[in-house]
C-alpha positions as CSV (number, residue, x, y, z in Angstrom):
1,M,121.8,72.4,-69.9
2,K,121.4,73.1,-73.6
3,I,123.9,73.3,-76.5
4,T,124.1,76.9,-77.8
5,D,126.8,76.8,-80.4
6,I,129.6,74.7,-81.9
7,A,132.9,76.0,-83.3
8,V,135.6,74.1,-85.2
9,H,139.3,74.9,-85.0
10,L,141.7,73.4,-87.6
11,V,145.1,72.8,-86.2
12,R,148.4,71.2,-87.2
13,L,150.7,70.0,-84.4
14,P,154.4,69.8,-85.0
15,A,155.4,66.1,-85.4
16,R,158.5,64.6,-83.7
17,R,159.1,62.7,-87.0
18,D,157.2,61.6,-90.0
19,H,154.8,58.8,-89.1
20,N,153.6,56.8,-92.1
21,W,151.8,53.5,-92.8
22,A,151.1,51.5,-95.9
23,S,147.9,53.4,-96.9
24,K,149.3,56.8,-95.9
25,M,152.9,57.5,-97.0
26,N,152.7,61.2,-97.8
27,T,150.2,63.0,-95.6
28,P,151.7,64.4,-92.3
29,I,150.1,63.6,-89.0
30,G,148.7,66.2,-86.7
31,H,146.3,68.1,-89.0
32,H,143.0,67.7,-87.1
33,A,139.7,69.3,-86.5
34,I,139.0,70.4,-82.9
35,V,135.3,70.9,-81.9
36,E,134.4,73.4,-79.1
37,L,130.8,73.0,-77.9
38,S,129.2,75.8,-75.9
39,T,126.2,75.5,-73.5
40,D,123.8,77.9,-71.8
41,E,125.3,77.1,-68.4
42,G,128.8,78.1,-69.4
43,V,130.1,74.6,-69.6
44,T,132.4,73.9,-72.6
45,G,132.9,70.5,-74.2
46,W,135.8,69.6,-76.4
47,G,136.1,67.0,-79.1
48,E,138.4,66.0,-81.9
49,A,138.3,64.5,-85.4
50,P,141.7,63.2,-86.6
51,A,140.3,62.7,-90.1
52,G,142.5,61.6,-93.0
53,G,141.6,61.5,-96.6
54,T,143.4,58.2,-97.2
55,W,141.6,56.4,-94.3
56,G,138.6,54.3,-95.0
57,G,137.2,50.7,-95.4
58,A,137.4,48.2,-98.1
59,H,135.5,48.4,-101.4
60,M,134.3,52.0,-100.8
61,R,132.2,50.9,-97.8
62,Y,133.6,53.9,-96.0
63,Y,135.6,56.8,-97.3
64,G,138.2,59.4,-96.2
65,E,137.0,62.4,-94.3
66,T,139.4,65.4,-93.9
67,P,139.6,68.2,-91.3
68,E,138.0,70.4,-93.9
69,T,135.1,68.1,-94.6
70,V,134.6,67.8,-90.8
71,Q,134.5,71.6,-90.5
72,H,131.9,71.8,-93.3
73,I,129.7,69.1,-92.0
74,V,129.8,70.2,-88.4
75,L,129.1,73.9,-89.1
76,D,126.7,73.6,-92.0
77,H,124.7,70.5,-91.0
78,L,125.3,69.1,-87.6
79,R,125.5,72.3,-85.5
80,H,122.0,73.4,-86.4
81,A,120.7,69.8,-85.8
82,V,121.9,69.6,-82.2
83,T,121.6,73.2,-81.0
84,G,119.1,73.4,-78.1
85,L,119.6,69.7,-77.1
86,D,121.0,68.6,-73.7
87,P,124.5,67.2,-74.4
88,A,123.7,64.5,-71.8
89,D,120.9,63.2,-74.1
90,I,123.5,61.5,-76.3
91,G,121.1,59.1,-78.0
92,V,118.9,62.0,-79.1
93,V,122.0,63.9,-80.3
94,H,123.0,61.0,-82.5
95,A,119.4,60.6,-83.8
96,R,119.4,64.3,-84.8
97,M,122.8,64.1,-86.4
98,D,121.9,60.9,-88.4
99,K,118.8,62.6,-89.7
100,A,120.7,65.7,-90.7
101,V,123.4,63.9,-92.8
102,K,124.3,60.3,-93.6
103,G,127.8,59.0,-92.8
104,H,130.6,61.3,-91.8
105,P,131.4,59.4,-88.6
106,Y,134.5,61.4,-87.7
107,A,132.5,64.7,-87.8
108,K,129.8,63.1,-85.6
109,A,132.4,61.6,-83.3
110,A,133.9,65.0,-82.6
111,I,130.5,66.3,-81.5
112,D,129.8,63.1,-79.5
113,V,133.0,63.5,-77.5
114,A,132.3,67.2,-76.9
115,C,128.9,66.3,-75.6
116,H,130.3,63.6,-73.3
117,D,132.9,66.1,-72.0
118,A,130.3,68.8,-71.3
119,A,128.0,66.3,-69.6
120,G,130.7,64.8,-67.4
121,K,131.8,68.3,-66.4
122,A,128.2,69.3,-65.5
123,L,127.8,66.2,-63.4
124,G,131.3,66.3,-61.9
125,V,132.2,62.8,-63.1
126,P,134.7,61.5,-65.7
127,V,133.5,60.3,-69.1
128,S,134.4,56.8,-68.1
129,T,131.6,56.9,-65.5
130,L,129.1,58.0,-68.2
131,L,130.3,54.9,-70.1
132,G,129.7,52.5,-67.2
133,G,132.7,52.9,-65.0
134,R,136.4,52.0,-65.1
135,H,137.8,48.5,-65.4
136,R,141.4,49.9,-65.4
137,D,143.1,53.2,-64.8
138,G,145.3,53.3,-67.9
139,I,146.2,51.6,-71.2
140,E,149.5,49.8,-71.9
141,V,151.3,51.8,-74.6
142,A,152.2,50.1,-77.9
143,H,154.9,52.3,-79.4
144,S,154.3,52.6,-83.1
145,L,157.4,52.8,-85.3
146,G,155.8,53.8,-88.6
147,I,157.3,52.8,-91.9
148,M,160.8,54.2,-92.0
149,D,164.4,53.0,-92.5
150,L,165.2,49.8,-90.6
151,E,168.1,51.2,-88.7
152,R,165.9,54.1,-87.5
153,C,163.2,51.5,-86.4
154,Y,165.8,49.6,-84.4
155,A,167.2,52.6,-82.7
156,E,163.8,54.1,-81.8
157,A,162.4,50.8,-80.5
158,E,165.4,50.4,-78.2
159,E,164.9,54.0,-77.0
160,A,161.2,53.5,-76.4
161,V,161.8,50.3,-74.5
162,A,164.5,52.0,-72.4
163,E,161.9,54.6,-71.4
164,G,159.4,52.0,-70.4
165,A,157.5,50.8,-73.4
166,R,156.7,47.1,-73.3
167,T,155.1,46.7,-76.7
168,I,156.4,47.7,-80.1
169,K,154.0,48.0,-83.1
170,C,155.5,47.6,-86.5
171,K,153.9,49.2,-89.5
172,T,154.3,46.8,-92.5
173,G,152.6,45.8,-95.7
174,L,154.8,47.3,-98.5
175,D,157.9,45.1,-98.6
176,P,157.7,41.5,-97.4
177,E,161.4,41.0,-96.9
178,R,161.7,44.2,-94.9
179,D,158.8,43.2,-92.7
180,V,160.3,39.8,-91.8
181,T,163.7,41.4,-91.2
182,L,162.2,44.1,-89.0
183,V,160.5,41.6,-86.7
184,R,163.5,39.2,-86.6
185,E,165.9,42.0,-85.7
186,L,163.6,43.6,-83.1
187,R,163.3,40.3,-81.3
188,R,167.0,39.8,-81.3
189,R,167.7,43.3,-80.0
190,L,164.8,43.7,-77.6
191,G,164.7,40.2,-76.1
192,D,161.8,37.9,-75.3
193,D,160.0,40.2,-72.7
194,V,158.9,42.9,-75.2
195,K,155.8,42.2,-77.2
196,I,155.8,42.8,-80.9
197,R,152.7,43.4,-83.0
198,V,152.5,44.0,-86.8
199,D,150.1,46.0,-88.8
200,G,149.9,45.8,-92.6
201,N,147.2,48.4,-93.1
202,E,145.8,46.4,-96.1
203,G,149.1,46.7,-97.8
204,Y,149.9,43.1,-98.9
205,A,149.3,42.2,-102.5
206,S,147.5,38.9,-102.0
207,V,146.3,36.4,-99.3
208,H,149.3,34.2,-100.3
209,Q,151.8,37.0,-99.6
210,A,150.1,38.0,-96.3
211,V,150.2,34.4,-95.1
212,D,153.8,33.8,-96.2
213,V,155.0,37.0,-94.4
214,T,153.1,36.3,-91.2
215,L,154.2,32.7,-90.9
216,R,157.8,33.8,-91.2
217,Q,157.2,36.6,-88.6
218,E,155.6,34.1,-86.3
219,E,159.0,32.4,-85.9
220,Y,159.9,35.4,-83.7
221,D,156.8,35.5,-81.6
222,I,154.3,38.2,-82.7
223,L,151.4,39.2,-80.5
224,L,148.9,39.6,-83.4
225,C,148.6,40.3,-87.1
226,E,146.6,43.4,-87.8
227,Q,144.6,44.0,-91.1
228,P,147.1,42.6,-93.6
229,L,144.6,42.9,-96.4
230,A,141.4,44.8,-97.2
231,G,138.1,43.2,-96.5
232,A,136.7,40.7,-94.0
233,R,136.6,37.8,-96.5
234,D,140.4,38.0,-97.1
235,L,141.0,38.4,-93.4
236,A,139.2,35.2,-92.9
237,R,141.4,33.4,-95.5
238,V,144.5,34.7,-93.7
239,A,143.2,33.8,-90.2
240,S,142.6,30.2,-91.3
241,R,146.2,29.7,-92.3
242,I,148.2,31.4,-89.6
243,T,148.6,30.8,-85.8
244,S,148.6,34.4,-84.6
245,P,145.3,36.2,-83.8
246,V,144.1,38.4,-86.7
247,M,143.0,41.9,-85.7
248,A,140.5,43.9,-87.8
249,D,140.9,47.6,-88.1
250,E,139.9,49.0,-91.4
251,S,137.3,46.2,-91.5
252,A,135.8,47.1,-88.1
253,W,134.0,50.4,-88.2
254,T,130.4,49.5,-87.1
255,V,128.4,47.0,-85.2
256,H,127.5,45.4,-88.6
257,D,131.2,45.0,-89.3
258,I,131.6,43.1,-86.0
259,L,128.8,40.8,-86.9
260,E,130.3,40.2,-90.3
261,L,133.7,39.4,-88.9
262,D,132.2,36.9,-86.5
263,E,130.1,35.3,-89.2
264,L,133.2,34.8,-91.3
265,D,135.5,33.9,-88.4
266,A,137.8,36.6,-89.8
267,A,139.2,38.1,-86.7
268,A,139.8,37.3,-83.0
269,C,140.1,40.9,-82.1
270,F,139.5,44.4,-83.4
271,S,140.7,47.9,-83.0
272,C,138.0,49.9,-81.3
273,Y,138.1,53.6,-82.2
274,V,136.1,56.5,-80.8
275,T,135.9,57.9,-84.3
276,K,135.2,55.1,-86.7
277,P,131.7,54.2,-85.3
278,G,130.9,57.9,-84.9
279,G,131.7,58.5,-81.2
280,L,131.8,57.1,-77.7
281,Y,128.1,56.2,-77.7
282,R,128.4,53.8,-80.6
283,A,131.9,52.6,-79.8
284,R,130.6,51.3,-76.5
285,R,127.8,49.5,-78.2
286,Q,130.2,48.0,-80.8
287,A,132.5,46.7,-78.0
288,E,129.7,45.3,-75.9
289,I,128.4,43.2,-78.9
290,A,131.9,42.1,-79.7
291,E,132.3,41.0,-76.1
292,D,129.2,38.9,-76.4
293,L,130.7,37.3,-79.5
294,G,133.9,36.4,-77.7
295,M,136.2,39.1,-79.2
296,Y,138.6,41.4,-77.5
297,C,140.2,44.7,-78.6
298,D,142.7,47.5,-78.3
299,I,141.9,51.2,-78.4
300,G,142.8,52.5,-81.9
301,G,143.2,55.9,-83.2
302,S,145.1,58.3,-85.6
303,I,147.7,59.8,-83.3
304,E,145.3,62.3,-81.7
305,T,146.1,65.4,-79.8
306,G,145.5,65.3,-76.0
307,I,141.8,65.9,-76.6
308,G,141.1,62.9,-78.7
309,N,143.6,60.8,-76.8
310,A,141.7,61.6,-73.5
311,A,138.5,60.3,-75.1
312,N,140.4,57.2,-76.2
313,L,141.6,56.6,-72.7
314,Q,138.2,57.2,-71.1
315,L,136.8,54.6,-73.5
316,G,139.6,52.1,-72.9
317,S,139.1,52.4,-69.2
318,A,135.4,51.6,-69.5
319,L,135.5,48.6,-71.9
320,R,136.2,45.3,-70.2
321,I,137.5,43.8,-73.4
322,A,140.1,46.6,-74.1
323,T,143.0,44.4,-72.9
324,L,145.5,44.8,-75.7
325,P,148.5,47.3,-75.7
326,S,147.3,50.3,-77.8
327,V,148.8,53.2,-79.7
328,C,147.6,55.8,-77.2
329,P,150.1,58.6,-77.1
330,V,151.7,59.9,-74.0
331,S,150.3,63.4,-74.6
332,K,152.2,66.3,-73.1
333,P,152.9,70.0,-73.8
334,A,156.4,71.0,-74.9
335,E,157.3,72.4,-71.6
336,A,156.4,69.3,-69.5
337,D,158.6,66.4,-68.3
338,G,158.0,62.9,-69.5
339,P,159.4,60.4,-72.1
340,S,161.0,61.8,-75.2
341,I,160.4,58.8,-77.4
342,A,158.0,56.2,-75.9
343,G,154.5,57.1,-77.0
344,I,155.6,60.5,-78.2
345,Y,154.6,61.6,-81.7
346,Y,154.3,65.4,-81.3
347,L,156.6,68.1,-80.0
348,D,153.8,69.9,-78.3
349,D,150.1,69.6,-77.5
350,L,146.9,71.6,-76.9
351,I,146.5,70.4,-73.2
352,T,148.0,72.2,-70.2
353,E,149.1,69.2,-68.2
354,P,150.9,66.0,-69.4
355,F,149.4,62.6,-69.2
356,R,151.1,60.3,-66.7
357,F,153.2,57.4,-68.0
358,V,153.6,54.7,-65.4
359,D,155.0,51.2,-65.8
360,G,154.5,51.2,-69.5
361,K,150.9,52.6,-69.3
362,V,149.5,56.0,-70.2
363,M,147.1,56.8,-67.4
364,T,143.5,57.9,-68.0
365,P,142.9,61.5,-66.8
366,E,140.9,61.6,-63.6
367,G,139.0,64.9,-63.6
368,P,135.4,65.5,-64.7
369,G,134.6,65.1,-68.4
370,L,137.6,64.2,-70.4
371,G,139.7,65.3,-67.4
372,I,141.8,67.8,-69.3
373,E,142.3,71.6,-69.6
374,I,142.9,73.2,-73.0
375,D,145.5,75.8,-73.6
376,R,143.8,78.3,-76.0
377,T,147.1,79.9,-76.8
378,K,148.2,76.6,-78.3
379,I,145.1,76.5,-80.5
380,E,145.9,79.9,-81.8
381,K,149.6,79.0,-82.2
382,Y,148.9,75.9,-84.3
383,R,145.8,77.1,-86.1
384,V,145.8,76.3,-89.8
């Protein structure tokens, strides 16, 4: 089987509500690049790049891609580099992409996922099998509140828990008093059985402020403290002064970042993305090295459509250390049954069948490849 062509579709899904965090307060979610990979055997692979211009690492180590930059890089550089290759030869695909252009991990990740999808379909196995097999059949959902009015946060958290969510993720980092009040009130309203995790998205002004806020939040039992500040060195300073585990996200893009986090003792865990390392191939390597260093992870993302979410779930099923509740949406088309709040960020999707939501978990699709079918009419409906 050989790659014959790659197309890029830019889409914008309708959001259920605004979903913002400290480093992204104005850009709507749902504007993503969808990659369609064609082969000479008629097998089609799908991938996704939920790229955002405000998303990157500390100190210009990484920088913000957008759906438009992904389209340019894929069509004008990467497509020609991988045409004629077997999508199952994923190491060769990555070598060719890296030779064609440096960086641009989200663009490369979209092609990587499409290759895995096509290879899995050709072999009749799910992507998780290509990654080594499943340690679990689904991922516990962490329902993310986003930065919004406190009363809306409380109401949505209560609705999400009523629908089956067992973990609430609080976006924080802009207002210390709000952030403490939010955790205190959620604990009071939701009780002791619901897990609460916080994510500052590099928003706090100083190590002192991040430590002060987290220590006050710890009085109400938080699961972890995610990326309160930019950079591994400041994470290490926070980690040494609080009790809760520190999670690295913006500071954990590559294998080299994992090694730096370990050397500095900056994080107990990290958010493992399909996209930040440049695809499933490198995400698996990153996680395996982290496991050897005694770290654990969640499965991170940028509120993907069902395509990218399927890739996240396939990865999460295949990684032994992916034990944390994660912001993996409960993807479903508008006409499907399912929760209306818990894990729901869009009013519609590009997939034909909903993902199952069972006992607080979103279940990994079971068919070959990513395990999903794409509704091409929805691609046209939401095309930008």
